VEXDREN-2710 file (C-alpha; in Angstrom, 1 decimal):
% VEXDREN-2710
k/r/px/py/pz
1/UNK/-93.9/-32.6/-95.1
2/UNK/-94.4/-28.8/-95.3
3/UNK/-94.0/-27.0/-92.3
4/UNK/-96.4/-24.1/-91.2
5/UNK/-95.9/-21.1/-93.3
6/UNK/-96.4/-18.6/-90.8
7/UNK/-93.3/-16.8/-89.5
8/UNK/-94.3/-17.7/-85.9
9/UNK/-96.7/-19.5/-83.7
10/UNK/-97.0/-18.6/-80.2
11/UNK/-98.1/-21.9/-78.6
12/UNK/-99.1/-22.3/-74.9
13/UNK/-99.6/-25.5/-73.0
14/UNK/-101.4/-25.8/-69.8
15/UNK/-100.1/-28.5/-68.2
16/UNK/-97.0/-30.1/-67.3
17/UNK/-98.0/-33.8/-67.1
18/UNK/-96.8/-36.6/-69.4
19/UNK/-99.2/-35.4/-72.0
20/UNK/-98.5/-31.6/-72.0
21/UNK/-94.7/-31.8/-71.8
22/UNK/-94.6/-34.7/-74.4
23/UNK/-96.4/-32.2/-76.7
24/UNK/-94.4/-29.3/-76.0
25/UNK/-91.3/-31.3/-76.5
26/UNK/-92.7/-32.5/-80.2
27/UNK/-93.6/-29.3/-80.9
28/UNK/-90.4/-27.5/-80.1
29/UNK/-88.5/-30.4/-82.3
30/UNK/-91.1/-30.5/-85.3
31/UNK/-92.3/-26.8/-85.6
32/UNK/-89.3/-24.8/-85.8
33/UNK/-91.5/-21.6/-86.1
34/UNK/-93.0/-22.2/-82.9
35/UNK/-92.4/-20.6/-79.2
36/UNK/-93.8/-22.9/-77.1
37/UNK/-94.5/-21.9/-73.6
38/UNK/-95.6/-24.7/-70.6
39/UNK/-97.4/-23.7/-67.9
40/UNK/-98.2/-25.4/-64.5
41/UNK/-99.0/-24.5/-61.0
42/UNK/-96.1/-26.4/-59.3
43/UNK/-92.9/-25.0/-58.6
44/UNK/-90.3/-25.5/-61.3
45/UNK/-87.5/-27.3/-58.5
46/UNK/-90.6/-29.5/-56.9
47/UNK/-89.0/-33.1/-57.2
48/UNK/-91.3/-34.8/-59.0
49/UNK/-89.7/-38.2/-59.3
50/UNK/-91.3/-40.0/-56.3
51/UNK/-94.5/-39.9/-57.4
52/UNK/-95.9/-43.3/-56.8
53/UNK/-98.8/-43.8/-59.0
54/UNK/-98.6/-46.0/-61.8
55/UNK/-99.0/-45.4/-65.5
56/UNK/-99.4/-48.5/-68.4
57/UNK/-98.0/-47.3/-71.7
58/UNK/-98.8/-49.1/-74.9
59/UNK/-96.1/-49.8/-77.3
60/UNK/-97.0/-46.4/-79.7
61/UNK/-96.5/-44.2/-76.7
62/UNK/-93.6/-46.0/-75.8
63/UNK/-92.1/-45.3/-79.4
64/UNK/-92.9/-41.8/-79.0
65/UNK/-91.3/-40.7/-75.8
66/UNK/-88.1/-42.9/-77.5
67/UNK/-88.5/-40.3/-80.4
68/UNK/-88.1/-37.6/-77.9
69/UNK/-85.5/-39.4/-76.0
70/UNK/-87.4/-39.3/-72.9
71/UNK/-88.3/-42.7/-72.4
72/UNK/-86.4/-43.7/-69.1
73/UNK/-86.3/-47.5/-70.3
74/UNK/-84.3/-48.7/-67.0
75/UNK/-87.1/-47.5/-65.1
76/UNK/-89.8/-49.2/-66.8
77/UNK/-91.3/-52.6/-67.1
78/UNK/-91.9/-54.1/-70.5
79/UNK/-95.3/-55.9/-70.8
80/UNK/-94.6/-59.1/-72.6
81/UNK/-97.8/-60.7/-71.9
82/UNK/-101.6/-59.8/-71.1
83/UNK/-103.8/-62.4/-69.6
84/UNK/-107.5/-61.5/-69.7
85/UNK/-109.8/-63.6/-67.8
86/UNK/-113.2/-64.2/-66.3
87/UNK/-113.6/-65.5/-62.4
88/UNK/-116.0/-68.4/-62.1
89/UNK/-118.8/-69.4/-62.3
90/UNK/-118.8/-68.8/-66.2
91/UNK/-119.3/-71.3/-68.9
92/UNK/-120.4/-74.7/-68.4
93/UNK/-118.6/-77.6/-69.4
94/UNK/-114.5/-77.4/-70.4
95/UNK/-114.8/-76.9/-74.1
96/UNK/-114.7/-73.1/-73.9
97/UNK/-111.9/-71.3/-71.4
98/UNK/-113.0/-67.7/-70.6
99/UNK/-109.5/-66.5/-71.2
100/UNK/-107.4/-64.6/-74.0
101/UNK/-103.5/-64.5/-74.1
102/UNK/-101.7/-61.9/-76.0
103/UNK/-97.9/-62.1/-76.1
104/UNK/-95.6/-59.6/-78.1
105/UNK/-93.9/-62.6/-79.4
106/UNK/-96.9/-63.6/-81.4
107/UNK/-97.5/-60.2/-82.4
108/UNK/-93.9/-59.8/-83.7
109/UNK/-93.2/-56.8/-81.0
110/UNK/-90.6/-56.3/-79.0
111/UNK/-93.5/-55.3/-76.0
112/UNK/-96.8/-54.7/-76.0
113/UNK/-96.2/-51.7/-73.9
114/UNK/-94.5/-51.2/-70.7
115/UNK/-95.4/-50.4/-66.7
116/UNK/-93.8/-47.5/-64.6
117/UNK/-94.5/-44.8/-61.8
118/UNK/-95.8/-41.6/-62.9
119/UNK/-92.9/-39.8/-61.5
120/UNK/-90.2/-41.6/-63.3
121/UNK/-91.9/-40.5/-66.4
122/UNK/-92.4/-36.9/-65.5
123/UNK/-89.0/-36.2/-64.2
124/UNK/-87.1/-37.3/-67.7
125/UNK/-89.9/-35.6/-69.5
126/UNK/-89.8/-32.0/-67.4
127/UNK/-85.7/-32.3/-67.4
128/UNK/-85.7/-32.4/-71.2
129/UNK/-88.2/-29.4/-71.2
130/UNK/-85.8/-27.3/-69.0
131/UNK/-83.1/-28.3/-71.2
132/UNK/-84.9/-26.9/-74.3
133/UNK/-85.5/-23.9/-72.5
134/UNK/-82.0/-23.6/-71.6
135/UNK/-80.8/-24.2/-74.8
136/UNK/-83.3/-22.0/-77.2
137/UNK/-85.1/-19.4/-74.5
138/UNK/-86.3/-17.6/-77.8
139/UNK/-88.7/-20.9/-78.6
140/UNK/-89.0/-22.5/-75.4
141/UNK/-90.2/-21.0/-71.8
142/UNK/-91.9/-22.5/-68.7
143/UNK/-94.1/-20.8/-66.6
144/UNK/-94.0/-22.7/-63.3
145/UNK/-95.5/-22.3/-59.6
146/UNK/-98.2/-20.0/-60.4
147/UNK/-101.9/-21.5/-61.4
148/UNK/-103.5/-20.8/-64.7
149/UNK/-106.5/-18.6/-63.5
150/UNK/-108.5/-18.4/-67.0
151/UNK/-107.7/-19.2/-70.9
152/UNK/-110.3/-17.1/-73.0
153/UNK/-110.7/-17.1/-76.7
154/UNK/-110.0/-13.7/-78.1
155/UNK/-110.1/-12.6/-81.9
156/UNK/-107.3/-14.9/-84.0
157/UNK/-106.0/-16.6/-80.9
158/UNK/-106.3/-17.1/-76.6
159/UNK/-105.2/-15.0/-73.5
160/UNK/-103.7/-17.1/-70.6
161/UNK/-104.2/-15.6/-67.4
162/UNK/-101.6/-17.1/-64.9
163/UNK/-101.0/-14.1/-62.5
164/UNK/-100.1/-12.0/-66.0
165/UNK/-102.3/-12.1/-69.1
166/UNK/-100.3/-13.4/-72.2
167/UNK/-101.7/-13.9/-75.6
168/UNK/-101.0/-17.2/-78.0
169/UNK/-102.4/-18.1/-81.2
170/UNK/-103.0/-21.3/-79.9
171/UNK/-103.5/-23.1/-76.4
172/UNK/-103.8/-26.8/-75.5
173/UNK/-105.3/-27.8/-72.2
174/UNK/-103.5/-31.1/-70.8
175/UNK/-104.4/-30.6/-67.3
176/UNK/-107.1/-32.9/-66.5
177/UNK/-107.2/-34.3/-62.8
178/UNK/-109.4/-37.2/-61.8
179/UNK/-113.0/-37.9/-62.4
180/UNK/-114.4/-36.9/-58.8
181/UNK/-112.9/-33.3/-58.9
182/UNK/-113.7/-32.3/-62.8
183/UNK/-116.2/-30.3/-64.0
184/UNK/-118.9/-32.1/-65.9
185/UNK/-118.5/-32.2/-69.6
186/UNK/-120.4/-32.7/-72.9
187/UNK/-120.5/-36.5/-72.4
188/UNK/-120.4/-37.6/-68.4
189/UNK/-121.3/-40.9/-66.6
190/UNK/-120.8/-41.9/-62.9
191/UNK/-120.2/-45.4/-63.1
192/UNK/-120.8/-45.5/-59.1
193/UNK/-117.8/-47.9/-59.2
194/UNK/-114.9/-47.3/-56.8
195/UNK/-110.8/-48.2/-57.8
196/UNK/-108.5/-49.6/-55.2
197/UNK/-104.9/-49.0/-55.9
198/UNK/-101.7/-50.3/-54.5
199/UNK/-99.1/-52.6/-55.2
200/UNK/-99.0/-56.7/-54.2
201/UNK/-96.1/-59.2/-53.8
202/UNK/-96.6/-62.4/-56.1
203/UNK/-94.4/-65.5/-55.9
204/UNK/-94.4/-68.0/-58.9
205/UNK/-96.9/-68.1/-61.2
206/UNK/-96.5/-66.7/-65.2
207/UNK/-93.1/-65.3/-65.8
208/UNK/-92.1/-61.6/-65.1
209/UNK/-93.5/-58.9/-67.3
210/UNK/-97.2/-60.6/-67.4
211/UNK/-100.0/-58.3/-67.1
212/UNK/-103.6/-59.8/-65.7
213/UNK/-107.0/-58.8/-66.2
214/UNK/-109.7/-60.6/-64.1
215/UNK/-113.4/-59.8/-64.8
216/UNK/-115.2/-60.5/-61.6
217/UNK/-118.9/-60.1/-60.3
218/UNK/-118.4/-56.6/-59.1
219/UNK/-116.2/-55.5/-61.5
220/UNK/-112.4/-55.9/-63.2
221/UNK/-109.4/-56.4/-61.0
222/UNK/-105.8/-56.0/-63.0
223/UNK/-102.1/-56.5/-62.0
224/UNK/-99.8/-54.5/-64.0
225/UNK/-95.8/-55.7/-63.9
226/UNK/-93.8/-53.5/-62.1
227/UNK/-89.9/-53.6/-62.3
228/UNK/-87.9/-55.6/-59.5
229/UNK/-86.4/-53.4/-56.8
230/UNK/-82.9/-54.1/-55.2
231/UNK/-82.9/-56.7/-52.5
232/UNK/-85.9/-58.6/-54.0
233/UNK/-85.7/-62.3/-53.6
234/UNK/-85.3/-64.9/-56.0
235/UNK/-88.8/-65.4/-57.7
236/UNK/-90.6/-62.5/-56.0
237/UNK/-92.4/-60.4/-58.7
238/UNK/-94.1/-56.9/-57.9
239/UNK/-97.3/-55.7/-59.4
240/UNK/-99.5/-52.5/-59.2
241/UNK/-103.4/-53.3/-58.4
242/UNK/-106.2/-51.6/-59.9
243/UNK/-109.4/-53.8/-57.8
244/UNK/-112.6/-52.1/-59.0
245/UNK/-115.8/-52.6/-56.9
246/UNK/-119.2/-51.2/-56.6
247/UNK/-119.1/-47.5/-54.7
248/UNK/-122.8/-48.2/-52.9
249/UNK/-121.8/-51.6/-51.7
250/UNK/-118.2/-51.4/-51.4
251/UNK/-116.8/-54.7/-50.4
252/UNK/-113.4/-53.8/-49.6
253/UNK/-113.8/-50.6/-47.4
254/UNK/-114.8/-52.5/-44.4
255/UNK/-111.9/-55.1/-44.9
256/UNK/-108.7/-54.7/-42.7
257/UNK/-105.5/-55.3/-44.5
258/UNK/-105.5/-59.1/-43.8
259/UNK/-108.8/-60.0/-45.1
260/UNK/-108.3/-57.3/-48.2
261/UNK/-105.4/-60.3/-49.0
262/UNK/-107.4/-63.1/-48.3
263/UNK/-110.1/-61.7/-50.7
264/UNK/-107.8/-60.8/-53.4
265/UNK/-106.6/-64.3/-53.2
266/UNK/-109.9/-65.9/-54.2
267/UNK/-110.1/-63.5/-57.0
268/UNK/-106.9/-64.0/-58.9
269/UNK/-106.5/-66.6/-61.7
270/UNK/-103.9/-69.2/-60.8
271/UNK/-101.2/-68.1/-63.5
272/UNK/-100.9/-65.0/-61.3
273/UNK/-99.0/-66.8/-58.6
274/UNK/-99.1/-66.4/-54.7
275/UNK/-100.3/-63.4/-53.6
276/UNK/-97.7/-62.4/-50.2
277/UNK/-98.2/-58.8/-49.7
278/UNK/-100.7/-56.0/-50.2
279/UNK/-99.6/-52.7/-50.1
280/UNK/-101.9/-49.9/-48.3
281/UNK/-104.7/-49.1/-50.6
282/UNK/-106.0/-45.8/-51.8
283/UNK/-109.6/-45.0/-53.7
284/UNK/-111.0/-43.1/-56.1
285/UNK/-114.2/-42.6/-57.9
286/UNK/-114.4/-43.7/-61.7
287/UNK/-116.6/-42.1/-64.4
288/UNK/-116.6/-41.2/-67.8
289/UNK/-116.2/-37.6/-68.7
290/UNK/-115.2/-36.3/-72.2
291/UNK/-115.4/-33.4/-74.4
292/UNK/-118.0/-33.8/-77.4
293/UNK/-115.4/-31.7/-79.4
294/UNK/-111.5/-31.6/-78.9
295/UNK/-111.5/-27.9/-80.2
296/UNK/-113.2/-24.8/-78.8
297/UNK/-112.0/-21.9/-80.9
298/UNK/-108.1/-21.7/-80.5
299/UNK/-108.0/-23.7/-77.2
300/UNK/-107.6/-27.7/-77.6
301/UNK/-108.0/-29.9/-75.1
302/UNK/-105.9/-33.6/-75.1
303/UNK/-105.5/-36.3/-72.4
304/UNK/-107.6/-35.9/-69.2
305/UNK/-108.5/-32.7/-70.1
306/UNK/-110.2/-34.0/-72.9
307/UNK/-111.8/-37.4/-72.3
308/UNK/-111.5/-39.4/-68.5
309/UNK/-112.3/-42.8/-68.9
310/UNK/-112.8/-46.0/-66.8
311/UNK/-109.0/-47.7/-66.2
312/UNK/-110.6/-51.2/-67.3
313/UNK/-108.6/-50.7/-70.6
314/UNK/-105.8/-48.7/-69.5
315/UNK/-105.9/-46.5/-72.7
316/UNK/-106.2/-42.8/-70.7
317/UNK/-102.8/-41.6/-71.0
318/UNK/-102.3/-43.1/-74.5
319/UNK/-105.0/-41.7/-76.0
320/UNK/-103.7/-38.5/-74.4
321/UNK/-100.4/-38.9/-76.1
322/UNK/-101.7/-40.0/-79.4
323/UNK/-103.9/-36.7/-79.2
324/UNK/-100.7/-34.4/-78.6
325/UNK/-98.8/-36.4/-81.9
326/UNK/-101.7/-36.0/-84.0
327/UNK/-102.0/-32.1/-82.8
328/UNK/-98.5/-31.4/-83.9
329/UNK/-98.6/-33.5/-87.0
330/UNK/-101.5/-31.0/-88.2
331/UNK/-99.8/-28.0/-87.2
332/UNK/-96.6/-29.0/-89.2
333/UNK/-98.8/-30.0/-92.6
334/UNK/-101.9/-27.7/-92.9
335/UNK/-101.9/-24.0/-94.5
336/UNK/-102.6/-22.3/-91.0
337/UNK/-103.7/-22.9/-87.6
338/UNK/-107.4/-23.1/-88.5
339/UNK/-107.3/-25.7/-90.8
340/UNK/-105.0/-27.7/-88.5
341/UNK/-107.5/-27.6/-85.9
342/UNK/-109.9/-28.6/-88.2
343/UNK/-108.0/-31.8/-88.9
344/UNK/-107.4/-32.3/-85.8
345/UNK/-110.8/-32.7/-85.0
346/UNK/-111.6/-35.0/-87.8
347/UNK/-108.8/-37.0/-87.7
348/UNK/-108.8/-38.0/-84.1
349/UNK/-112.5/-38.8/-83.8
350/UNK/-112.5/-42.3/-84.8
351/UNK/-109.6/-43.4/-82.5
352/UNK/-111.4/-41.2/-79.6
353/UNK/-114.9/-42.4/-80.0
354/UNK/-114.1/-46.2/-80.6
355/UNK/-111.7/-46.2/-77.3
356/UNK/-114.7/-44.0/-75.3
357/UNK/-117.3/-46.1/-76.9
358/UNK/-115.3/-49.7/-75.8
359/UNK/-114.2/-48.4/-72.2
360/UNK/-117.2/-47.3/-71.4
361/UNK/-119.6/-50.6/-72.5
362/UNK/-117.1/-52.7/-70.6
363/UNK/-117.6/-50.2/-67.4
364/UNK/-121.4/-50.4/-67.8
365/UNK/-121.5/-54.0/-68.0
366/UNK/-120.3/-54.7/-64.4
367/UNK/-123.8/-52.9/-63.3
368/UNK/-126.2/-55.1/-65.4
369/UNK/-127.6/-57.7/-63.8
370/UNK/-128.9/-59.6/-66.6
371/UNK/-129.0/-63.5/-66.5
372/UNK/-126.4/-65.0/-68.6
373/UNK/-124.3/-61.9/-69.1
374/UNK/-121.1/-63.4/-67.4
375/UNK/-121.3/-66.4/-69.6
376/UNK/-121.5/-64.1/-72.5
377/UNK/-118.8/-62.5/-71.5
378/UNK/-116.7/-65.6/-71.0
379/UNK/-118.0/-66.6/-74.6
380/UNK/-116.8/-63.4/-76.0
381/UNK/-113.1/-64.0/-74.4
382/UNK/-113.0/-67.5/-75.5
383/UNK/-114.1/-66.2/-79.4
384/UNK/-111.3/-63.8/-79.2
385/UNK/-108.6/-66.7/-78.2
386/UNK/-109.5/-69.0/-80.9
387/UNK/-109.7/-66.6/-83.5
388/UNK/-106.2/-65.5/-84.1
389/UNK/-106.9/-62.4/-86.6
390/UNK/-109.5/-61.0/-84.6
391/UNK/-107.1/-61.2/-81.8
392/UNK/-104.6/-59.6/-83.8
393/UNK/-106.6/-56.6/-84.4
394/UNK/-107.6/-56.2/-80.6
395/UNK/-103.9/-56.5/-79.8
396/UNK/-103.1/-53.5/-82.9
397/UNK/-105.8/-51.2/-81.2
398/UNK/-104.4/-51.5/-77.6
399/UNK/-100.9/-50.7/-79.1
400/UNK/-101.5/-48.1/-81.4
401/UNK/-104.7/-46.8/-81.3
402/UNK/-107.3/-47.0/-84.4
403/UNK/-105.4/-45.7/-87.7
END
C-alpha cells in the first residue's frame, strides 16, 4: 500500500465516542503524515468508565479494536450463539419451528461478537488516545471541554469552530446522538416505536454467552449476555434488555416493576431460562435517520452521525467502525484527499445501504397488520435454519458486514 504522498494531512475528528476515537487511533497508526485532532464537549478528566449503556459488537469490530490494542477483553462477554425466534401464535403444526440458531462453533470462529458497557469501551480508547497525544504531540491532539459550534467547508478544506477556529484538510463528524435529538437527514422515518432498555437476571436455560431475539406482535425483544459480576450465585446469568413496543399504545409505560417482570416472562422463549429480576427501565424513541451521502465537500460523517438505525439487528456501532476503517484505508491508498473521499463514498455504499434496508424492513414489518404476516416471518426463520449455506451468509454479514 502506498501512503498518501502529501507531506501532511490535518484531520479533525468531531466526537470522542467509540467510532471517533477508533478512527483517530487508526489514522495515527496508519497515516504517518497525519496530524489528528479530536474534539469533544466533555472534559478530558471526566470519568466515562461508569457509563452503563450496552454495546453489542460484531466479531469484525472486536478484531479491529484488538488491532488498536484497545479491546478490554476482561470486561466483555463473548457472544457464542444467537437464537432468533418468533413468539406464538406462529406456524401451524410442528413441522416448522420458527427459530434460527447461529453458533460460533458452526461458523468456525472464536465468537460471533461481544457485549460490554459503553464506558468500558470508551475509557480504554480515550486512554490510548491520551497516551498517543503525550507521546507524539506534534501528530496527536485533543480539544476537550469545548463543544464544536460549527464545521464549515472552505476552499481546499474545512474550518472547525470550537471556541477558536482551526483549519484542516478533512473533518470527520462522529458525534451522532439519539434519534429524538437529531435534526432530520436526507432519509428519515419515525417508526413510532419505543425501546425500553435495562438489564435482567436469569437462571437456567441456555449456556452463558447466548443472545436472544424474540419477534413478538408488538416488536422485537432482545437479550444480550453480560459478563458475570463478583458475588453472583452459581447459575445466575445477566443480560441487557431491549424491549421494543408501539409508542402510541405503549403496553409497558403504565406497568409497575412486578407487572413488567410478569409480562416479559410470557414473551421470552423457554431457552432463555427463568427471569428472576428486572432492573428499572429507561426508554427512547426509535427511527431511521440517514444521510444519503457520507461525504459533503471535505466533511465525512461516520457512525450515528451518518446513519441512526433501529436496534433490531444491533448494527449501528459496527457500521460506524467499518466506516472508520474504510476511510483510513482510502486515505492511505489514494493519490489525494479528494480521491480518497470518492473511494469511500463508492466502497461504503453496498454495506451501508444493505444494512439500512434490512433493518428498516424489519422495523417497519412490526407495524404492518396484514393477515398471515407473522406466519410468513416464522417460515422465513425456519427456512434459514434448514439452509446452512444461507445461514452462513447471514452470519458473515452480521460479523463482518458486506464486503
